[in-house]
C-alpha positions as CSV (number, residue, x, y, z in Angstrom):
1,M,-41.6,-26.8,8.2
2,S,-38.3,-28.2,7.1
3,N,-39.4,-27.7,3.5
4,L,-40.0,-24.1,4.0
5,R,-36.4,-23.8,5.6
6,T,-34.9,-25.5,2.7
7,T,-36.7,-23.1,0.2
8,I,-35.7,-20.1,2.2
9,D,-32.0,-21.3,2.4
10,R,-32.0,-21.9,-1.4
11,L,-33.4,-18.5,-2.2
12,A,-31.0,-16.7,0.2
13,N,-28.0,-18.5,-1.4
14,A,-29.1,-17.5,-5.0
15,F,-29.8,-14.0,-3.9
16,A,-26.3,-13.7,-2.2
17,G,-24.7,-15.2,-5.3
18,S,-26.4,-12.6,-7.5
19,I,-25.2,-9.7,-5.3
20,I,-21.7,-10.9,-5.4
21,A,-21.7,-11.3,-9.1
22,A,-23.1,-7.8,-9.6
23,L,-20.4,-6.4,-7.3
24,R,-17.6,-8.1,-9.2
25,G,-18.9,-6.9,-12.4
26,A,-19.1,-3.2,-11.2
27,S,-16.5,-0.5,-11.8
28,L,-15.1,1.4,-8.9
29,E,-16.9,4.6,-10.2
30,E,-20.2,2.6,-10.0
31,L,-19.5,1.4,-6.5
32,M,-18.8,4.8,-5.3
33,E,-21.8,6.3,-6.9
34,V,-24.1,3.7,-5.1
35,A,-22.3,4.3,-1.9
36,G,-23.2,8.0,-2.2
37,T,-19.8,9.6,-2.6
38,G,-20.3,10.3,-6.3
39,R,-16.7,9.9,-7.5
40,P,-13.7,8.0,-6.2
41,G,-11.3,10.1,-4.1
42,V,-8.5,9.5,-1.7
43,R,-10.5,7.2,0.4
44,A,-11.5,5.0,-2.5
45,S,-7.8,4.7,-3.8
46,R,-6.7,4.0,-0.1
47,A,-9.4,1.2,0.2
48,V,-8.2,-0.4,-3.0
49,G,-4.5,-0.3,-2.0
50,A,-5.3,-1.6,1.4
51,A,-7.4,-4.5,0.0
52,A,-4.4,-5.3,-2.3
53,L,-2.0,-5.4,0.8
54,G,-4.3,-7.3,3.1
55,A,-7.4,-7.2,5.1
56,G,-5.7,-5.8,8.3
57,A,-4.7,-2.7,6.5
58,S,-8.4,-1.8,5.6
59,A,-9.4,-2.0,9.1
60,R,-7.2,1.1,9.9
61,R,-9.0,4.5,9.9
62,R,-7.4,7.9,10.1
63,G,-7.7,10.0,13.1
64,R,-8.0,13.7,13.1
65,G,-5.7,15.9,11.0
66,G,-5.3,13.3,8.2
67,R,-2.8,11.2,10.1
68,L,-2.4,7.5,9.3
69,G,-3.5,4.9,11.8
70,R,-0.8,3.1,13.5
71,R,0.5,0.1,11.3
72,T,1.6,-3.1,12.6
73,P,4.9,-4.5,11.7
74,E,3.0,-7.1,9.6
75,D,1.3,-4.2,7.7
76,I,4.6,-2.7,7.0
77,E,6.1,-6.1,5.9
78,R,3.1,-6.7,3.5
79,M,3.8,-3.3,2.0
80,I,7.5,-4.1,1.5
81,D,6.6,-7.3,-0.1
82,A,4.4,-5.5,-2.6
83,I,7.0,-3.0,-3.3
84,V,9.6,-5.6,-3.9
85,A,7.2,-7.6,-6.1
86,L,6.5,-4.5,-8.2
87,L,10.2,-3.6,-8.6
88,Q,11.0,-7.1,-9.7
89,K,8.7,-6.4,-12.8
90,S,10.6,-3.1,-13.6
91,A,14.2,-3.6,-14.6
92,A,14.5,0.2,-15.1
93,G,13.5,0.9,-11.4
94,M,10.7,3.1,-10.3
95,R,10.4,6.4,-8.6
96,A,8.4,6.6,-5.2
97,E,5.6,8.4,-7.2
98,Q,5.3,5.6,-9.7
99,I,5.3,3.0,-6.8
100,R,2.6,4.9,-5.1
101,E,0.5,5.1,-8.2
102,S,0.9,1.4,-9.0
103,L,0.0,0.3,-5.5
104,Q,-2.7,2.9,-5.1
105,V,-1.6,4.1,-1.7
106,E,-1.2,7.6,-0.3
107,A,2.3,9.3,-0.5
108,K,2.6,9.5,3.2
109,E,2.2,5.6,3.5
110,L,5.5,5.0,1.5
111,P,8.5,6.6,3.3
112,R,8.7,4.1,6.2
113,P,8.3,0.8,4.1
114,L,10.8,2.3,1.4
115,A,13.3,3.1,4.2
116,D,12.9,-0.3,5.8
117,A,13.4,-2.1,2.6
118,V,16.5,-0.1,1.7
119,E,18.0,-0.6,5.2
120,S,17.3,-4.4,5.0
121,G,18.9,-4.6,1.5
122,R,15.7,-5.9,-0.3
123,I,15.9,-2.8,-2.5
124,T,18.5,-0.1,-3.5
125,K,18.2,3.4,-4.5
126,S,19.9,5.7,-6.8
127,G,19.5,9.4,-7.0
128,Q,18.4,12.1,-4.6
129,K,15.1,13.6,-3.6
130,R,12.3,13.3,-6.4
131,A,14.8,11.9,-8.8
132,T,15.5,8.9,-6.5
133,T,14.9,5.6,-8.3
134,Y,14.5,2.3,-6.4
135,F,15.6,-1.1,-7.7
136,V,15.3,-4.6,-6.4
137,G,18.3,-5.0,-3.9
138,S,21.4,-7.1,-3.9
139,G,21.0,-8.1,-0.4
140,S,24.1,-6.1,0.8
141,G,22.0,-4.6,3.6
142,N,23.5,-1.0,3.3
143,G,20.9,0.3,0.8
144,N,23.5,2.4,-0.8
145,A,23.4,1.4,-4.6
146,G,25.5,4.2,-6.0
147,G,28.5,3.5,-3.7
148,A,28.6,7.3,-2.8
149,P,29.1,8.0,0.9
150,K,26.1,8.5,3.0
151,K,25.4,12.1,4.2
152,R,26.1,12.7,7.8
153,A,23.2,13.8,10.0
154,R,23.0,17.4,10.6
155,G,23.0,18.1,14.3
156,G,22.5,21.0,16.6
157,R,25.1,22.5,18.7
158,R,27.7,20.3,20.3
159,K,27.5,19.6,24.1
160,K,30.2,21.1,26.1
161,G,32.1,18.9,28.3
């Protein structure tokens, strides 16, 4: 009976190795076709980006209304590390759209990690709105690369008293 068990174990290991080799050699389009979705979409690119950022990120699923699942501080820190590593490769800096495409994440995943990275001084920014370009920071902590004064927050009416 132990000979049968040895044979089954050997065959199972060979089969598993063949499956893994086939998956590694397949393109994303082929994987999506086999999964039945036909073509890669937002979920496919999110899965690729999440896999690049760590296993914990891929476990989150969206709730209703397309909102992101709650990210842990570790998830956000991994995203910041990925952004900093990407910006270190680009001396000319990158816009948020370019960062998003390179990391293969959704646009709504970036604002928090970008703001936290600027606030901590790990990256700096220059420009406004869609023309904002991000660079590897100097570590000053203010996140204000251009030296221009920060805009004051717009508030409502002043309280009397």
